[in-house]
N, C-alpha and C positions, 0 to 999 in steps of 0.2 A: 504493500500500500504506500502511496505517495503522501507526504505530509508537508504542510506549510507552517511557517513560523507564526508566532503571535503577531509580529509586525505585518506579515503578508495578509493574515486574516483580518487585521484591523483595517488595512487599506482596502481589501476586497469588500468588506461589509460597511465601510465608511463610519467606523466607530473608533474609540480610543483603544490603545493597547491594554490599558488598565481594565477596560470593560471586557475585552477578550479573556484576560487572565481570570477575571471574576467568573465568567461563564464556565471556564475550565475547572476552576476550584469547586464550583457548585455542581459539577457533573452534568451540565446542561448541554454538552456537546458529545455526541456518541463517538467512541473510538479514539479519544484523545490519549496521548501517552505523556508521561512526565519525563522531561529532559533536564536533569539537574534542577535549576531554579526556574526553568521555563517549561514550555509545553510544545508538543508536536500535534498538529491538528489535521485530520484527514483532508486532503486537497478538495474533495467534493462536498465537505460539510456545509450545511446551510446555517445562516445566522439564526440563533434562537430568538424567539420572541421574549422580550424582557417584561415580566409582569409588573415590575416596580419602576419601569422607565428611569433607570438609574442615571441615564445621561443628563437628565434635568436635576442635577444634584444640588443646586443652590436652594437654600431655604428662604422663602420670601413671603411677605404678607400678601394675601389675596382677598378679594371681596367675596361675599357669600355666593354669588352666582358662579364665579370662577371656581371657588372651592367645591361647590356641589357638583360641578361638571367633571371633576377629576375622578379617576378610578379609585376604589378603596385603598389600593396599594400605594397610591400617590398621596392621598389625603392623610394617611397615617404613617408617613415615612419615618417620623421620629419616634414612633411608639414601639418600644422594645424591638429595635431593628434586627437583632440576631434571632430572636424568637420568631420573627416574621420572614426570615430568609431561608430558603431551602438549601441544604448542602448534604454532601455524602458523608457518612460517618468516617471520621479520621481527617476531615478537611476543614474543621471548624475554624482554626486559627488562620488558615489560608484564605478562607472566605472573608474573615474580618479584615485581614491585611489588604484584600483586593477592594475594599470599600473606599469611597472618596474620603480624603482627609477632612475631618470636621467633627461636629458634635455627634452625628449618627454613629460614626466609627468609634468614637470614644465611649459612647453609651453601650455599643456592642461589646467592647472590651470589658466594661463593667458587668454586663450580663454574663459573659464567659467566665469571669472570675467568680461571680456569684454561683453560677450553676456548676462550677468545678470545686466548690467548697472553700474558696479563698475570700472569706467575708471581709477581712480588713481591706484588701485591695479593692474589692467592689465598692465598699463604703467610701473610700478615699476618692475614687474616680467619679462616683455618682454625686458626691457632695458638691463638686465643681459646677453642677448643672441644676442645683435646687432652685436657682433664681433665673433660669434661662427664659428668654423672651418667647421661645417656641413652646407652646403648651404641651405638645406630645413629648418633647425632650424633657421638659420639667416633670411631667407625670411619670415618665419612665425612671428618671433619676430618683424621684421620691419613693416609688415602689421598691426599687433596688435598695435604696438607702434604708428603708424601713425594715425589710426582711434581713438584710445584712447585719443590721444592728441588733436584731433578735439574737443572732448567733454570737455576736461580740459581747452581748450582755448589757448593751447601752439601751435600756428599755425606754428611758425618757426620750432619747433621740428617735427610736422607732415610733413611739407614739406621736412625736412631733411631726414626723414625715407622713404618717397615716392621716393625721389631722390636716396637714397641708393638702394632701390629695383631696380630702372631702371638701375643704374650703375652696379649692380651685374649681371643683366641679359645681359646687353649689353657688359660688359667687360670680361665675363667668357670665358674660353677656352673650357669648356665642352659643345660641340655642338651636343650632341646626340639628337635624336628626343624627348626623354623623357624630357630632360632638357630644350629644346626649348618649349616644351608643358607647363611646369610649368611657364616659363617666360611669355609666351603669356597669360596664365590664370591670373597671377598676374597683368600684365599690363592692360588687358581688364577690370578686376574687379575694379582696381583703377580708371580707366577712367569712366566707366559706372556708378559706385556708386556715383561719384562726378558730374555726368551729364556733363562730359567733352568730347571733340571729341576723337575718338580712335586714337592711335598713327599711324603715317604713316607706311604703309607696314604691318599692322596687318593681319595675315592670317585668313582664314575662320575658324569658330569654328569646322568644320568637320575635319580640319587638326590636331587639338590638343586634342579635347575631348576624342577620343578613347584611348589616352595614359594615361589619368588620372585615379586614383583609384576611386572606386565607390562613396564614400562619397564626395570627392572633385568634382567629375564630376557632382553630383547632385547640388552642389552650383554653379558650372560653368554654368549649364543650367538655374539656377535662374538668373544669370547675363545675359545670352542670352535672357531670357524672358523679363527682365527689359529693355534691349537694344531695343527689338522689341516694347515694350510699349512706349519708348521715340520716336520711329519712328511712333507712332500711329497705329501700326499694331497689334491691340488688339486681334483679333481672332488667329493670328499666335502665339502671346505670350501665349495665353491660350492653344494652341495646344502643345507648348513646356512643359508647366506645366503638362498637363494631361499625356503626354508621359513619363515625368520624374517620375511621381508617378507610372505609369504602370511598370516602370523598378525597382521599389522597394525603391524609395526615402523616403517613410514613415519610413524606418528603421533608418534613420539618422535625428533625430528630429530638429537639428538646420537648416539644409538645407530645411527640410520640412516646417518649420515656414516661412522662407523667400519665398518659392514657393507659399504658401497659400497667403502671403501678396501681391505678384505681381498679383495673380489671383483677389484679391480684387480690386486692382488698375485697372485691365482690365475691370472687370464687372461694376465697378462704371463709367468708361469711356463710357461703352456701355449702361449705365443706367439700368442695371439689378440688382436691389438692393437685391433681395432675394438670388441670387447666390453669390453676394458679401458677404452677411451676413453669408452664410454657410461657406465660406472660412475664414471669420474673426473669427468665433467661432472655426473652426478647428485649426487655428493658435493659438488661446488662449488656447485650450485644450492641445496642445503640450507645450506651453510656461509656463503655470501656475505651473505645478508640480515641475519644477526645477528653477522657477523664471527667465526664459530666456526671459526677456522683452525688451532687447535692440532693437531688430528689430522692435518691435511695435512703440517704440519711434522714431526711425530713419525714419520710413515711414509715420508718422502722416499726413504730408501735402499732401501726395499722395493718402491717403485712403478715401478721399471724405467724411469726417465726420463720418466714420464708427466706429471709437473708441468712439466718443460721442454717437452714436446711439446704440451701442451694449455693450461696456465694461462699460462705465460710469454709467448707471442705476443700474447694478447688482453688479459691483465691484468698487465702487467709490474710495476707498483708493488705489487700484491697479492703477486705472486710473490716480490718482494724481501723483503716482511715474512714470508712463509712460510719462506723460506730462513734468515732471521735466527732464527726459532724452531728450525729444523733444527740450526743450528750450536750453539745453546745447549743444546737438549735432548739431542742426540746426544753431546755432550761429557760431560754428566753420566751419561747412560745407559751409555756405555762404561766409566766409572769404577766402575760396579757390575758390569756384565756381564763385562768382560774378566777381572778378578781372580777372580770367583766361578766362572767356567766354564773358565778357561785358554784360551779362544778369543779371540785378539787381533784384534778387528775394527779395521780401519785407522782411525787417529785424526788423520792428518796430510794428508788429501786434501781438496780443495775439493769442494763438492757436485756440481759438473759432472764432475770427475774420478772421483768415487765412482760416480755414476750410469753413466758410460761403462764403468768397470771392472766393475761388477755385470753389465752386459749382455755384456761380453766374456767374463767368467768363465762365463757361461751359453751360450757358443757363438755369440754374434752376431758377424757380420763387421763390419768398419769401415764398409762401405757401408750395412748395415742399421742400425747405430747412428746414423750420420749422418743418414739419411733420417728415422729416428724422432725424433731430438732436434733436427732442423732446423739441423744444422751440417754442414760439409764433411767429406769423408773425411780430408783433411789435418789438420783441427782435431781429429778423433777420434784420429788417430794421435799427434798431439802430446800430447793429454790422457793417453792410455794410456802413452806413453813417460815422461812426467813422473810418472805414478802409479807405474809400475814402478821408476823411479829412487828415488822417495821410500820405497818399500817394500823396496828393496834386492834386487829380483829381476830376472831377465833373461828369464824365460819367461812367456808369456801365460797358460799353464795354471796357473801358481803364484798368480795373482790370487785364485783361489777361497779360499785359506787366510785371506785378510784381509777377505773380504766377509761380509755378513750371510747367514744361511742361506736 
């Protein structure tokens, strides 16, 4: 096969070399090969359609008519740009490097550092844009800053950022359907992921989902599936996951990881371990190449011991890093969730004690827990005994009061 260089492709397609490199990194040109730091592109390859119209990279003020005429991918260019960009697993950093220099690229790096468990870096990078004139950049920065500070333990900063998000959405004069959509998405995501009640007057997801660009919509549907899980509507939650994948969510690895994780939660709640394991491995296959392990750490307590069952035996060092994220994130998460809801999720158990207690609270026997988590019944009994002692309870059925929903 004959190949052309990045420069030749750029000339042929009348676009910049940077844009050609971006297409290659995103896997949007079939048959490309890596040549050191550059690419070889099949001579007959056609120029891909660019859903984000990245050539128009400058951020500028537009009137409502011009704004409404734009495609969703252009209207929301500053909103979580990495989350909203398709890329092949293993090419996350290349995809960011190929972005136009500016706020979007910097926010994308903050996203990457957050989703790879590097909360301090994410917070530092996001903090620079908390007062950005671009609403979507500012919202992205605030959301990243809030969740990063949960892991750092700076709860007042996390609350400040979440409050800033709410005030921006409530106080803005831009009341177009598109801008209401992003406000609703951010508010719902903030509430659901902290297991807090939805804000009063929150519209149905049907009202705002169609307005969101594809990558953001996939994550919003994960949030919807998570919400259905919290309502114990596990089959409906799985239906949302399956439908979202059918619409192409696999092209957006970060959203896809979170969708697989909520499927694990659903299947473990339905006691279908084999299906849960399939989704756990699928999430890991997407997360591992780019080290996008934050989501696994965040969801540990909801995964029913699946990290211990699937990841720990084969990838023990990665498991340790994931559990480090779990301890940091869950400590901050509880400092917001517990006082705001009055539901005291246990904060003094080890991750193994918590996983065993979650399963016991759902009716699993010691034998079932041991077989699932690859530990003996005696070890299960010891973990549960210690957990109950720490919680000051004597009956197994009382564990449920201190577990995640």
